[in-house]
Each structure stands twice: as structure tokens, then as C-alpha cells.
All heavy atoms as a GROMACS GRO file, in nm:
protein
  617
    1MET      N    1  10.554   9.744  10.572
    1MET     CA    2  10.678   9.670  10.570
    1MET      C    3  10.660   9.549  10.477
    1MET      O    4  10.564   9.474  10.491
    1MET     CB    5  10.712   9.623  10.712
    1MET     CG    6  10.830   9.528  10.715
    1MET     SD    7  10.862   9.457  10.877
    1MET     CE    8  10.941   9.592  10.956
    2PRO      N    9  10.752   9.528  10.385
    2PRO     CA   10  10.740   9.414  10.294
    2PRO      C   11  10.764   9.282  10.366
    2PRO      O   12  10.833   9.277  10.469
    2PRO     CB   13  10.846   9.440  10.189
    2PRO     CG   14  10.942   9.534  10.253
    2PRO     CD   15  10.865   9.611  10.355
    3ARG      N   16  10.709   9.178  10.310
    3ARG     CA   17  10.731   9.045  10.367
    3ARG      C   18  10.870   8.996  10.332
    3ARG      O   19  10.930   9.039  10.235
    3ARG     CB   20  10.629   8.947  10.310
    3ARG     CG   21  10.489   8.976  10.350
    3ARG     CD   22  10.397   8.874  10.293
    3ARG     NE   23  10.261   8.907  10.329
    3ARG     CZ   24  10.161   8.824  10.321
    3ARG    NH1   25  10.181   8.703  10.275
    3ARG    NH2   26  10.041   8.861  10.357
    4LYS      N   27  10.918   8.899  10.409
    4LYS     CA   28  11.046   8.837  10.378
    4LYS      C   29  11.031   8.754  10.250
    4LYS      O   30  10.921   8.709  10.217
    4LYS     CB   31  11.089   8.746  10.492
    4LYS     CG   32  11.124   8.820  10.619
    4LYS     CD   33  11.169   8.725  10.727
    4LYS     CE   34  11.202   8.802  10.852
    4LYS     NZ   35  11.244   8.714  10.960
    5ALA      N   36  11.142   8.734  10.182
    5ALA     CA   37  11.140   8.655  10.060
    5ALA      C   38  11.094   8.512  10.091
    5ALA      O   39  11.124   8.457  10.197
    5ALA     CB   40  11.279   8.652   9.997
    6ARG      N   41  11.020   8.456   9.998
    6ARG     CA   42  10.972   8.319  10.014
    6ARG      C   43  11.089   8.222  10.009
    6ARG      O   44  11.178   8.234   9.927
    6ARG     CB   45  10.874   8.288   9.900
    6ARG     CG   46  10.808   8.153   9.911
    6ARG     CD   47  10.713   8.133   9.796
    6ARG     NE   48  10.600   8.224   9.802
    6ARG     CZ   49  10.486   8.196   9.863
    6ARG    NH1   50  10.470   8.081   9.922
    6ARG    NH2   51  10.388   8.283   9.862
    7PHE      N   52  11.090   8.122  10.098
    7PHE     CA   53  11.193   8.019  10.102
    7PHE      C   54  11.170   7.925   9.984
    7PHE      O   55  11.061   7.870   9.968
    7PHE     CB   56  11.188   7.945  10.235
    7PHE     CG   57  11.296   7.844  10.253
    7PHE    CD1   58  11.428   7.885  10.265
    7PHE    CD2   59  11.267   7.711  10.256
    7PHE    CE1   60  11.530   7.792  10.281
    7PHE    CE2   61  11.367   7.617  10.273
    7PHE     CZ   62  11.499   7.658  10.286
    8GLN      N   63  11.271   7.906   9.900
    8GLN     CA   64  11.257   7.825   9.779
    8GLN      C   65  11.323   7.688   9.797
    8GLN      O   66  11.439   7.680   9.833
    8GLN     CB   67  11.325   7.896   9.661
    8GLN     CG   68  11.273   8.033   9.633
    8GLN     CD   69  11.129   8.033   9.585
    8GLN    OE1   70  11.081   7.936   9.530
    8GLN    NE2   71  11.061   8.143   9.607
    9LEU      N   72  11.248   7.583   9.769
    9LEU     CA   73  11.302   7.449   9.764
    9LEU      C   74  11.273   7.391   9.627
    9LEU      O   75  11.156   7.382   9.586
    9LEU     CB   76  11.239   7.360   9.872
    9LEU     CG   77  11.277   7.389  10.016
    9LEU    CD1   78  11.197   7.300  10.111
    9LEU    CD2   79  11.425   7.366  10.037
   10VAL      N   80  11.377   7.353   9.556
   10VAL     CA   81  11.360   7.298   9.422
   10VAL      C   82  11.276   7.171   9.431
   10VAL      O   83  11.299   7.085   9.516
   10VAL     CB   84  11.496   7.267   9.358
   10VAL    CG1   85  11.480   7.195   9.227
   10VAL    CG2   86  11.575   7.396   9.339
   11GLY      N   87  11.175   7.163   9.344
   11GLY     CA   88  11.094   7.043   9.336
   11GLY      C   89  10.984   7.031   9.439
   11GLY      O   90  10.913   6.932   9.441
   12VAL      N   91  10.968   7.131   9.526
   12VAL     CA   92  10.864   7.126   9.628
   12VAL      C   93  10.752   7.223   9.588
   12VAL      O   94  10.774   7.343   9.576
   12VAL     CB   95  10.919   7.165   9.767
   12VAL    CG1   96  10.808   7.168   9.871
   12VAL    CG2   97  11.029   7.068   9.808
   13PRO      N   98  10.631   7.170   9.566
   13PRO     CA   99  10.519   7.257   9.526
   13PRO      C  100  10.485   7.358   9.635
   13PRO      O  101  10.498   7.331   9.754
   13PRO     CB  102  10.403   7.159   9.506
   13PRO     CG  103  10.465   7.026   9.493
   13PRO     CD  104  10.593   7.030   9.570
   14GLN      N  105  10.440   7.476   9.591
   14GLN     CA  106  10.402   7.582   9.684
   14GLN      C  107  10.266   7.637   9.645
   14GLN      O  108  10.236   7.652   9.527
   14GLN     CB  109  10.503   7.696   9.679
   14GLN     CG  110  10.642   7.655   9.718
   14GLN     CD  111  10.740   7.771   9.709
   14GLN    OE1  112  10.701   7.887   9.704
   14GLN    NE2  113  10.867   7.739   9.707
   15HIS      N  114  10.185   7.665   9.746
   15HIS     CA  115  10.056   7.730   9.724
   15HIS      C  116  10.079   7.879   9.742
   15HIS      O  117  10.116   7.925   9.849
   15HIS     CB  118   9.953   7.679   9.825
   15HIS     CG  119   9.822   7.748   9.816
   15HIS    ND1  120   9.749   7.782   9.927
   15HIS    CD2  121   9.749   7.791   9.710
   15HIS    CE1  122   9.637   7.841   9.890
   15HIS    NE2  123   9.636   7.849   9.757
   16VAL      N  124  10.058   7.956   9.636
   16VAL     CA  125  10.082   8.100   9.637
   16VAL      C  126   9.948   8.170   9.619
   16VAL      O  127   9.869   8.134   9.532
   16VAL     CB  128  10.179   8.140   9.523
   16VAL    CG1  129  10.200   8.291   9.521
   16VAL    CG2  130  10.312   8.067   9.537
   17ILE      N  131   9.924   8.271   9.703
   17ILE     CA  132   9.802   8.351   9.692
   17ILE      C  133   9.843   8.495   9.663
   17ILE      O  134   9.929   8.550   9.730
   17ILE     CB  135   9.719   8.347   9.822
   17ILE    CG1  136   9.682   8.203   9.857
   17ILE    CG2  137   9.594   8.434   9.809
   17ILE    CD1  138   9.619   8.188   9.993
   18GLN      N  139   9.782   8.554   9.562
   18GLN     CA  140   9.804   8.695   9.530
   18GLN      C  141   9.672   8.767   9.547
   18GLN      O  142   9.572   8.728   9.487
   18GLN     CB  143   9.852   8.711   9.385
   18GLN     CG  144   9.986   8.650   9.357
   18GLN     CD  145  10.024   8.667   9.212
   18GLN    OE1  146   9.942   8.647   9.124
   18GLN    NE2  147  10.147   8.703   9.187
   19ARG      N  148   9.673   8.870   9.628
   19ARG     CA  149   9.551   8.947   9.651
   19ARG      C  150   9.568   9.089   9.600
   19ARG      O  151   9.679   9.142   9.597
   19ARG     CB  152   9.518   8.954   9.800
   19ARG     CG  153   9.482   8.821   9.861
   19ARG     CD  154   9.415   8.840   9.996
   19ARG     NE  155   9.390   8.714  10.061
   19ARG     CZ  156   9.284   8.637  10.036
   19ARG    NH1  157   9.194   8.675   9.949
   19ARG    NH2  158   9.268   8.523  10.100
   20GLY      N  159   9.457   9.152   9.564
   20GLY     CA  160   9.458   9.292   9.524
   20GLY      C  161   9.483   9.380   9.646
   20GLY      O  162   9.466   9.337   9.760
   21ASN      N  163   9.526   9.503   9.623
   21ASN     CA  164   9.548   9.598   9.732
   21ASN      C  165   9.418   9.618   9.809
   21ASN      O  166   9.314   9.647   9.751
   21ASN     CB  167   9.599   9.730   9.674
   21ASN     CG  168   9.644   9.824   9.782
   21ASN    OD1  169   9.694   9.782   9.885
   21ASN    ND2  170   9.629   9.952   9.757
   22ASN      N  171   9.425   9.600   9.941
   22ASN     CA  172   9.306   9.609  10.028
   22ASN      C  173   9.194   9.516   9.981
   22ASN      O  174   9.076   9.548   9.994
   22ASN     CB  175   9.255   9.754  10.035
   22ASN     CG  176   9.351   9.843  10.108
   22ASN    OD1  177   9.416   9.801  10.203
   22ASN    ND2  178   9.363   9.965  10.062
   23ARG      N  179   9.233   9.405   9.924
   23ARG     CA  180   9.140   9.303   9.872
   23ARG      C  181   9.043   9.357   9.767
   23ARG      O  182   8.931   9.311   9.753
   23ARG     CB  183   9.066   9.236   9.987
   23ARG     CG  184   9.162   9.163  10.078
   23ARG     CD  185   9.092   9.080  10.179
   23ARG     NE  186   9.193   9.013  10.262
   23ARG     CZ  187   9.167   8.913  10.340
   23ARG    NH1  188   9.047   8.864  10.349
   23ARG    NH2  189   9.263   8.859  10.411
   24GLN      N  190   9.091   9.457   9.694
   24GLN     CA  191   9.010   9.510   9.584
   24GLN      C  192   9.018   9.417   9.465
   24GLN      O  193   9.105   9.331   9.454
   24GLN     CB  194   9.061   9.649   9.545
   24GLN     CG  195   9.043   9.752   9.654
   24GLN     CD  196   9.106   9.885   9.617
   24GLN    OE1  197   9.194   9.892   9.532
   24GLN    NE2  198   9.060   9.991   9.681
   25ALA      N  199   8.927   9.434   9.372
   25ALA     CA  200   8.922   9.350   9.253
   25ALA      C  201   9.051   9.362   9.172
   25ALA      O  202   9.111   9.468   9.163
   25ALA     CB  203   8.803   9.391   9.166
   26ARG      N  204   9.094   9.250   9.118
   26ARG     CA  205   9.211   9.243   9.031
   26ARG      C  206   9.170   9.233   8.885
   26ARG      O  207   9.245   9.271   8.797
   26ARG     CB  208   9.296   9.122   9.067
   26ARG     CG  209   9.351   9.124   9.208
   26ARG     CD  210   9.427   8.997   9.239
   26ARG     NE  211   9.524   8.965   9.138
   26ARG     CZ  212   9.653   9.002   9.141
   26ARG    NH1  213   9.697   9.072   9.241
   26ARG    NH2  214   9.735   8.968   9.045
   27PHE      N  215   9.055   9.176   8.861
   27PHE     CA  216   9.009   9.151   8.724
   27PHE      C  217   8.873   9.219   8.706
   27PHE      O  218   8.785   9.208   8.789
   27PHE     CB  219   8.995   9.001   8.698
   27PHE     CG  220   9.123   8.924   8.723
   27PHE    CD1  221   9.136   8.843   8.834
   27PHE    CD2  222   9.228   8.933   8.634
   27PHE    CE1  223   9.252   8.772   8.857
   27PHE    CE2  224   9.346   8.863   8.656
   27PHE     CZ  225   9.358   8.783   8.768
   28PHE      N  226   8.858   9.287   8.592
   28PHE     CA  227   8.734   9.359   8.566
   28PHE      C  228   8.665   9.312   8.438
   28PHE      O  229   8.546   9.332   8.421
   28PHE     CB  230   8.762   9.509   8.557
   28PHE     CG  231   8.817   9.564   8.685
   28PHE    CD1  232   8.952   9.577   8.704
   28PHE    CD2  233   8.732   9.601   8.788
   28PHE    CE1  234   9.004   9.627   8.822
   28PHE    CE2  235   8.782   9.651   8.908
   28PHE     CZ  236   8.918   9.663   8.924
   29ALA      N  237   8.741   9.248   8.348
   29ALA     CA  238   8.686   9.201   8.221
   29ALA      C  239   8.753   9.069   8.186
   29ALA      O  240   8.859   9.035   8.241
   29ALA     CB  241   8.712   9.303   8.110
   30GLU      N  242   8.693   8.996   8.096
   30GLU     CA  243   8.750   8.867   8.055
   30GLU      C  244   8.891   8.883   8.000
   30GLU      O  245   8.978   8.798   8.021
   30GLU     CB  246   8.660   8.800   7.952
   30GLU     CG  247   8.704   8.659   7.919
   30GLU     CD  248   8.607   8.587   7.830
   30GLU    OE1  249   8.490   8.624   7.825
   30GLU    OE2  250   8.652   8.491   7.763
   31SER      N  251   8.915   8.994   7.932
   31SER     CA  252   9.049   9.018   7.876
   31SER      C  253   9.155   9.030   7.985
   31SER      O  254   9.272   8.998   7.962
   31SER     CB  255   9.048   9.143   7.788
   31SER     OG  256   9.012   9.256   7.864
   32ASP      N  257   9.118   9.075   8.105
   32ASP     CA  258   9.212   9.084   8.217
   32ASP      C  259   9.261   8.945   8.257
   32ASP      O  260   9.379   8.927   8.288
   32ASP     CB  261   9.148   9.152   8.337
   32ASP     CG  262   9.109   9.296   8.311
   32ASP    OD1  263   9.166   9.358   8.220
   32ASP    OD2  264   9.020   9.346   8.384
   33TYR      N  265   9.172   8.849   8.258
   33TYR     CA  266   9.209   8.711   8.291
   33TYR      C  267   9.306   8.656   8.187
   33TYR      O  268   9.406   8.591   8.222
   33TYR     CB  269   9.086   8.621   8.300
   33TYR     CG  270   8.993   8.652   8.415
   33TYR    CD1  271   8.882   8.733   8.396
   33TYR    CD2  272   9.017   8.602   8.542
   33TYR    CE1  273   8.795   8.761   8.501
   33TYR    CE2  274   8.931   8.629   8.647
   33TYR     CZ  275   8.822   8.709   8.626
   33TYR     OH  276   8.737   8.738   8.731
   34HIS      N  277   9.278   8.680   8.061
   34HIS     CA  278   9.366   8.632   7.953
   34HIS      C  279   9.504   8.696   7.961
   34HIS      O  280   9.606   8.629   7.944
   34HIS     CB  281   9.304   8.658   7.816
   34HIS     CG  282   9.180   8.577   7.792
   34HIS    ND1  283   9.184   8.441   7.769
   34HIS    CD2  284   9.051   8.613   7.789
   34HIS    CE1  285   9.062   8.396   7.752
   34HIS    NE2  286   8.978   8.499   7.764
   35TYR      N  287   9.508   8.826   7.988
   35TYR     CA  288   9.636   8.896   8.001
   35TYR      C  289   9.716   8.837   8.117
   35TYR      O  290   9.836   8.813   8.105
   35TYR     CB  291   9.614   9.046   8.024
   35TYR     CG  292   9.744   9.121   8.042
   35TYR    CD1  293   9.818   9.162   7.932
   35TYR    CD2  294   9.793   9.147   8.169
   35TYR    CE1  295   9.939   9.229   7.948
   35TYR    CE2  296   9.913   9.213   8.187
   35TYR     CZ  297   9.985   9.254   8.076
   35TYR     OH  298  10.105   9.319   8.093
   36TYR      N  299   9.651   8.812   8.231
   36TYR     CA  300   9.719   8.757   8.348
   36TYR      C  301   9.778   8.619   8.315
   36TYR      O  302   9.893   8.591   8.350
   36TYR     CB  303   9.622   8.746   8.467
   36TYR     CG  304   9.691   8.694   8.591
   36TYR    CD1  305   9.751   8.781   8.680
   36TYR    CD2  306   9.696   8.558   8.619
   36TYR    CE1  307   9.815   8.734   8.794
   36TYR    CE2  308   9.760   8.509   8.731
   36TYR     CZ  309   9.819   8.598   8.818
   36TYR     OH  310   9.884   8.551   8.930
   37LEU      N  311   9.700   8.535   8.249
   37LEU     CA  312   9.749   8.401   8.216
   37LEU      C  313   9.867   8.407   8.120
   37LEU      O  314   9.962   8.327   8.131
   37LEU     CB  315   9.636   8.316   8.159
   37LEU     CG  316   9.529   8.276   8.261
   37LEU    CD1  317   9.416   8.202   8.191
   37LEU    CD2  318   9.588   8.193   8.374
   38ASP      N  319   9.864   8.499   8.024
   38ASP     CA  320   9.978   8.515   7.933
   38ASP      C  321  10.103   8.560   8.009
   38ASP      O  322  10.212   8.507   7.988
   38ASP     CB  323   9.945   8.616   7.823
   38ASP     CG  324   9.846   8.564   7.721
   38ASP    OD1  325   9.829   8.442   7.712
   38ASP    OD2  326   9.786   8.648   7.651
   39ALA      N  327  10.086   8.656   8.100
   39ALA     CA  328  10.199   8.705   8.180
   39ALA      C  329  10.251   8.596   8.273
   39ALA      O  330  10.372   8.580   8.290
   39ALA     CB  331  10.157   8.828   8.260
   40LEU      N  332  10.162   8.517   8.331
   40LEU     CA  333  10.201   8.406   8.418
   40LEU      C  334  10.282   8.303   8.341
   40LEU      O  335  10.386   8.257   8.387
   40LEU     CB  336  10.078   8.341   8.480
   40LEU     CG  337  10.103   8.219   8.569
   40LEU    CD1  338  10.188   8.255   8.689
   40LEU    CD2  339   9.969   8.159   8.612
   41SER      N  340  10.238   8.270   8.222
   41SER     CA  341  10.309   8.174   8.138
   41SER      C  342  10.450   8.223   8.103
   41SER      O  343  10.548   8.148   8.113
   41SER     CB  344  10.229   8.148   8.010
   41SER     OG  345  10.299   8.063   7.925
   42THR      N  346  10.460   8.349   8.067
   42THR     CA  347  10.590   8.407   8.033
   42THR      C  348  10.683   8.408   8.154
   42THR      O  349  10.800   8.370   8.143
   42THR     CB  350  10.571   8.552   7.982
   42THR    OG1  351  10.487   8.548   7.866
   42THR    CG2  352  10.704   8.617   7.948
   43ALA      N  353  10.633   8.448   8.269
   43ALA     CA  354  10.715   8.454   8.390
   43ALA      C  355  10.757   8.314   8.435
   43ALA      O  356  10.872   8.294   8.478
   43ALA     CB  357  10.639   8.524   8.502
   44ALA      N  358  10.667   8.217   8.426
   44ALA     CA  359  10.699   8.080   8.467
   44ALA      C  360  10.812   8.024   8.381
   44ALA      O  361  10.904   7.959   8.432
   44ALA     CB  362  10.576   7.992   8.458
   45GLU      N  363  10.806   8.051   8.253
   45GLU     CA  364  10.912   8.004   8.163
   45GLU      C  365  11.043   8.076   8.192
   45GLU      O  366  11.149   8.014   8.199
   45GLU     CB  367  10.870   8.026   8.018
   45GLU     CG  368  10.966   7.968   7.918
   45GLU     CD  369  10.916   7.981   7.776
   45GLU    OE1  370  10.795   7.970   7.754
   45GLU    OE2  371  11.001   8.005   7.688
   46LYS      N  372  11.038   8.206   8.210
   46LYS     CA  373  11.158   8.286   8.234
   46LYS      C  374  11.229   8.246   8.363
   46LYS      O  375  11.351   8.239   8.368
   46LYS     CB  376  11.120   8.434   8.242
   46LYS     CG  377  11.238   8.526   8.270
   46LYS     CD  378  11.195   8.671   8.274
   46LYS     CE  379  11.313   8.762   8.306
   46LYS     NZ  380  11.274   8.903   8.309
   47TYR      N  381  11.152   8.219   8.469
   47TYR     CA  382  11.211   8.190   8.599
   47TYR      C  383  11.214   8.042   8.635
   47TYR      O  384  11.242   8.006   8.748
   47TYR     CB  385  11.137   8.268   8.708
   47TYR     CG  386  11.159   8.417   8.694
   47TYR    CD1  387  11.059   8.499   8.645
   47TYR    CD2  388  11.281   8.473   8.726
   47TYR    CE1  389  11.079   8.635   8.630
   47TYR    CE2  390  11.304   8.609   8.711
   47TYR     CZ  391  11.202   8.689   8.663
   47TYR     OH  392  11.223   8.824   8.648
   48GLY      N  393  11.187   7.954   8.539
   48GLY     CA  394  11.199   7.812   8.563
   48GLY      C  395  11.105   7.759   8.668
   48GLY      O  396  11.147   7.694   8.764
   49THR      N  397  10.977   7.788   8.652
   49THR     CA  398  10.876   7.745   8.748
   49THR      C  399  10.766   7.668   8.677
   49THR      O  400  10.719   7.710   8.572
   49THR     CB  401  10.815   7.868   8.819
   49THR    OG1  402  10.921   7.940   8.883
   49THR    CG2  403  10.713   7.828   8.921
   50LEU      N  404  10.727   7.556   8.733
   50LEU     CA  405  10.615   7.480   8.680
   50LEU      C  406  10.486   7.530   8.744
   50LEU      O  407  10.479   7.545   8.866
   50LEU     CB  408  10.631   7.332   8.710
   50LEU     CG  409  10.753   7.263   8.649
   50LEU    CD1  410  10.762   7.119   8.700
   50LEU    CD2  411  10.747   7.266   8.499
   51VAL      N  412  10.384   7.555   8.663
   51VAL     CA  413  10.254   7.594   8.714
   51VAL      C  414  10.163   7.472   8.699
   51VAL      O  415  10.132   7.431   8.588
   51VAL     CB  416  10.196   7.715   8.639
   51VAL    CG1  417  10.058   7.749   8.693
   51VAL    CG2  418  10.289   7.834   8.650
   52HIS      N  419  10.123   7.413   8.811
   52HIS     CA  420  10.041   7.292   8.809
   52HIS      C  421   9.892   7.324   8.802
   52HIS      O  422   9.815   7.252   8.739
   52HIS     CB  423  10.068   7.206   8.933
   52HIS     CG  424  10.212   7.172   8.950
   52HIS    ND1  425  10.279   7.086   8.866
   52HIS    CD2  426  10.302   7.215   9.040
   52HIS    CE1  427  10.404   7.075   8.906
   52HIS    NE2  428  10.421   7.153   9.010
   53ALA      N  429   9.852   7.428   8.874
   53ALA     CA  430   9.710   7.463   8.881
   53ALA      C  431   9.697   7.610   8.917
   53ALA      O  432   9.787   7.669   8.976
   53ALA     CB  433   9.640   7.377   8.986
   54PHE      N  434   9.583   7.667   8.879
   54PHE     CA  435   9.555   7.805   8.914
   54PHE      C  436   9.405   7.824   8.926
   54PHE      O  437   9.327   7.753   8.865
   54PHE     CB  438   9.612   7.903   8.811
   54PHE     CG  439   9.561   7.882   8.672
   54PHE    CD1  440   9.444   7.943   8.629
   54PHE    CD2  441   9.629   7.802   8.583
   54PHE    CE1  442   9.395   7.923   8.500
   54PHE    CE2  443   9.582   7.781   8.454
   54PHE     CZ  444   9.465   7.842   8.413
   55VAL      N  445   9.367   7.921   9.009
   55VAL     CA  446   9.228   7.964   9.022
   55VAL      C  447   9.230   8.116   9.017
   55VAL      O  448   9.296   8.180   9.100
   55VAL     CB  449   9.164   7.917   9.155
   55VAL    CG1  450   9.021   7.967   9.166
   55VAL    CG2  451   9.170   7.766   9.166
   56LEU      N  452   9.164   8.172   8.918
   56LEU     CA  453   9.157   8.317   8.905
   56LEU      C  454   9.021   8.363   8.954
   56LEU      O  455   8.919   8.330   8.895
   56LEU     CB  456   9.178   8.360   8.758
   56LEU     CG  457   9.303   8.308   8.689
   56LEU    CD1  458   9.309   8.360   8.546
   56LEU    CD2  459   9.427   8.345   8.766
   57MET      N  460   9.020   8.436   9.063
   57MET     CA  461   8.897   8.489   9.119
   57MET      C  462   8.900   8.641   9.105
   57MET      O  463   9.004   8.699   9.080
   57MET     CB  464   8.883   8.445   9.264
   57MET     CG  465   8.889   8.293   9.276
   57MET     SD  466   8.880   8.234   9.443
   57MET     CE  467   8.704   8.239   9.466
   58THR      N  468   8.788   8.704   9.120
   58THR     CA  469   8.780   8.849   9.098
   58THR      C  470   8.879   8.926   9.184
   58THR      O  471   8.945   9.017   9.137
   58THR     CB  472   8.638   8.899   9.127
   58THR    OG1  473   8.546   8.825   9.049
   58THR    CG2  474   8.625   9.046   9.094
   59THR      N  475   8.893   8.888   9.311
   59THR     CA  476   8.977   8.964   9.403
   59THR      C  477   9.113   8.902   9.432
   59THR      O  478   9.198   8.966   9.493
   59THR     CB  479   8.905   8.984   9.538
   59THR    OG1  480   8.877   8.855   9.592
   59THR    CG2  481   8.779   9.066   9.520
   60HIS      N  482   9.133   8.777   9.393
   60HIS     CA  483   9.262   8.713   9.422
   60HIS      C  484   9.286   8.594   9.329
   60HIS      O  485   9.199   8.554   9.253
   60HIS     CB  486   9.271   8.671   9.568
   60HIS     CG  487   9.172   8.568   9.609
   60HIS    ND1  488   9.038   8.596   9.628
   60HIS    CD2  489   9.187   8.437   9.636
   60HIS    CE1  490   8.976   8.486   9.666
   60HIS    NE2  491   9.063   8.388   9.671
   61VAL      N  492   9.410   8.543   9.339
   61VAL     CA  493   9.454   8.432   9.256
   61VAL      C  494   9.520   8.328   9.345
   61VAL      O  495   9.594   8.362   9.437
   61VAL     CB  496   9.559   8.482   9.152
   61VAL    CG1  497   9.618   8.367   9.073
   61VAL    CG2  498   9.497   8.585   9.060
   62HIS      N  499   9.492   8.201   9.319
   62HIS     CA  500   9.561   8.090   9.385
   62HIS      C  501   9.646   8.020   9.279
   62HIS      O  502   9.596   7.992   9.169
   62HIS     CB  503   9.462   7.988   9.442
   62HIS     CG  504   9.383   8.037   9.558
   62HIS    ND1  505   9.422   8.019   9.687
   62HIS    CD2  506   9.266   8.105   9.563
   62HIS    CE1  507   9.332   8.072   9.769
   62HIS    NE2  508   9.237   8.125   9.695
   63LEU      N  509   9.771   7.991   9.313
   63LEU     CA  510   9.860   7.920   9.223
   63LEU      C  511   9.922   7.802   9.295
   63LEU      O  512   9.956   7.812   9.413
   63LEU     CB  513   9.974   8.012   9.175
   63LEU     CG  514   9.935   8.141   9.105
   63LEU    CD1  515  10.058   8.228   9.085
   63LEU    CD2  516   9.866   8.112   8.974
   64LEU      N  517   9.938   7.691   9.224
   64LEU     CA  518  10.016   7.579   9.275
   64LEU      C  519  10.136   7.569   9.182
   64LEU      O  520  10.120   7.534   9.063
   64LEU     CB  521   9.936   7.448   9.275
   64LEU     CG  522  10.010   7.326   9.326
   64LEU    CD1  523  10.056   7.348   9.471
   64LEU    CD2  524   9.926   7.202   9.315
   65VAL      N  525  10.253   7.606   9.233
   65VAL     CA  526  10.374   7.616   9.150
   65VAL      C  527  10.488   7.540   9.214
   65VAL      O  528  10.492   7.521   9.337
   65VAL     CB  529  10.414   7.763   9.128
   65VAL    CG1  530  10.307   7.838   9.052
   65VAL    CG2  531  10.445   7.832   9.258
   66THR      N  532  10.583   7.498   9.130
   66THR     CA  533  10.703   7.431   9.177
   66THR      C  534  10.824   7.496   9.113
   66THR      O  535  10.836   7.496   8.990
   66THR     CB  536  10.702   7.280   9.142
   66THR    OG1  537  10.587   7.220   9.201
   66THR    CG2  538  10.827   7.211   9.193
   67PRO      N  539  10.915   7.554   9.194
   67PRO     CA  540  11.038   7.610   9.136
   67PRO      C  541  11.132   7.499   9.090
   67PRO      O  542  11.147   7.397   9.158
   67PRO     CB  543  11.098   7.690   9.252
   67PRO     CG  544  11.040   7.632   9.375
   67PRO     CD  545  10.908   7.574   9.337
   68GLU      N  546  11.193   7.520   8.974
   68GLU     CA  547  11.288   7.422   8.922
   68GLU      C  548  11.432   7.466   8.946
   68GLU      O  549  11.522   7.385   8.943
   68GLU     CB  550  11.266   7.403   8.773
   68GLU     CG  551  11.134   7.338   8.740
   68GLU     CD  552  11.118   7.316   8.591
   68GLU    OE1  553  11.135   7.414   8.516
   68GLU    OE2  554  11.089   7.203   8.552
   69ASN      N  555  11.454   7.597   8.966
   69ASN     CA  556  11.588   7.649   8.983
   69ASN      C  557  11.585   7.767   9.080
   69ASN      O  558  11.550   7.878   9.040
   69ASN     CB  559  11.644   7.692   8.847
   69ASN     CG  560  11.787   7.739   8.855
   69ASN    OD1  561  11.845   7.745   8.963
   69ASN    ND2  562  11.844   7.772   8.742
   70PRO      N  563  11.625   7.750   9.205
   70PRO     CA  564  11.612   7.857   9.304
   70PRO      C  565  11.702   7.978   9.278
   70PRO      O  566  11.671   8.087   9.322
   70PRO     CB  567  11.649   7.790   9.435
   70PRO     CG  568  11.740   7.679   9.396
   70PRO     CD  569  11.687   7.632   9.262
   71THR      N  570  11.810   7.961   9.204
   71THR     CA  571  11.898   8.075   9.179
   71THR      C  572  11.834   8.177   9.088
   71THR      O  573  11.875   8.292   9.087
   71THR     CB  574  12.033   8.028   9.118
   71THR    OG1  575  12.006   7.959   8.996
   71THR    CG2  576  12.107   7.938   9.212
   72GLN      N  577  11.732   8.139   9.014
   72GLN     CA  578  11.662   8.232   8.925
   72GLN      C  579  11.592   8.341   9.004
   72GLN      O  580  11.567   8.448   8.954
   72GLN     CB  581  11.556   8.158   8.842
   72GLN     CG  582  11.614   8.067   8.737
   72GLN     CD  583  11.671   8.145   8.620
   72GLN    OE1  584  11.631   8.255   8.591
   72GLN    NE2  585  11.768   8.085   8.554
   73TYR      N  586  11.558   8.318   9.131
   73TYR     CA  587  11.480   8.411   9.211
   73TYR      C  588  11.566   8.515   9.280
   73TYR      O  589  11.515   8.608   9.337
   73TYR     CB  590  11.396   8.336   9.314
   73TYR     CG  591  11.300   8.242   9.248
   73TYR    CD1  592  11.331   8.109   9.228
   73TYR    CD2  593  11.178   8.288   9.203
   73TYR    CE1  594  11.242   8.024   9.167
   73TYR    CE2  595  11.089   8.204   9.140
   73TYR     CZ  596  11.122   8.072   9.123
   73TYR     OH  597  11.035   7.989   9.060
   74ARG      N  598  11.695   8.498   9.278
   74ARG     CA  599  11.785   8.588   9.351
   74ARG      C  600  11.852   8.684   9.254
   74ARG      O  601  11.970   8.675   9.228
   74ARG     CB  602  11.888   8.508   9.427
   74ARG     CG  603  11.822   8.419   9.530
   74ARG     CD  604  11.922   8.338   9.604
   74ARG     NE  605  11.847   8.250   9.693
   74ARG     CZ  606  11.901   8.147   9.752
   74ARG    NH1  607  12.027   8.118   9.734
   74ARG    NH2  608  11.829   8.071   9.831
   75GLN      N  609  11.775   8.777   9.201
   75GLN     CA  610  11.833   8.871   9.106
   75GLN      C  611  11.837   9.008   9.164
   75GLN      O  612  11.764   9.047   9.247
   75GLN     CB  613  11.749   8.872   8.978
   75GLN     CG  614  11.755   8.739   8.909
   75GLN     CD  615  11.679   8.743   8.777
   75GLN    OE1  616  11.635   8.848   8.733
   75GLN    NE2  617  11.665   8.630   8.714
   0.00000   0.00000   0.00000
């Protein structure tokens, strides 16, 4: 069963954790990290989100993000 949508408050930072399926590895080579950061940058710009900090680990990612426009998430 999918989780409920995250509650969005404009200007309020959120700690987001993304894990691999069954906590399996998400990144296997240095190029995977670079690809993820490029995709994160593109998505943050597209959806009006500030990315303050990130930690990329082999099996998961931690993000500190702040939404700037909550209507962008309701598509």
C-alpha cells in the first residue's frame, strides 16, 4: 500500500529519506551519484524546491528541502 502524500508547507524545511527497495543499494559507481545529483537539481528547479543539504549513501539518501510552491506537487 502506498504512503499518503506528504503534507506540504511553504517555507518549512523537511527531512526526506529515500531508500532502495528492500534497503538494497541505490548507487554502484561514482557516475550514479553524479546522475542522481543532476536529476535532483532538475527536479528541484522544476517543482520549486530549495535543496539545502544532502547526504548520498550507498543504500539511501537524506535530503533537507524546502518547498516554495505547494501547488506544484498536486499534478
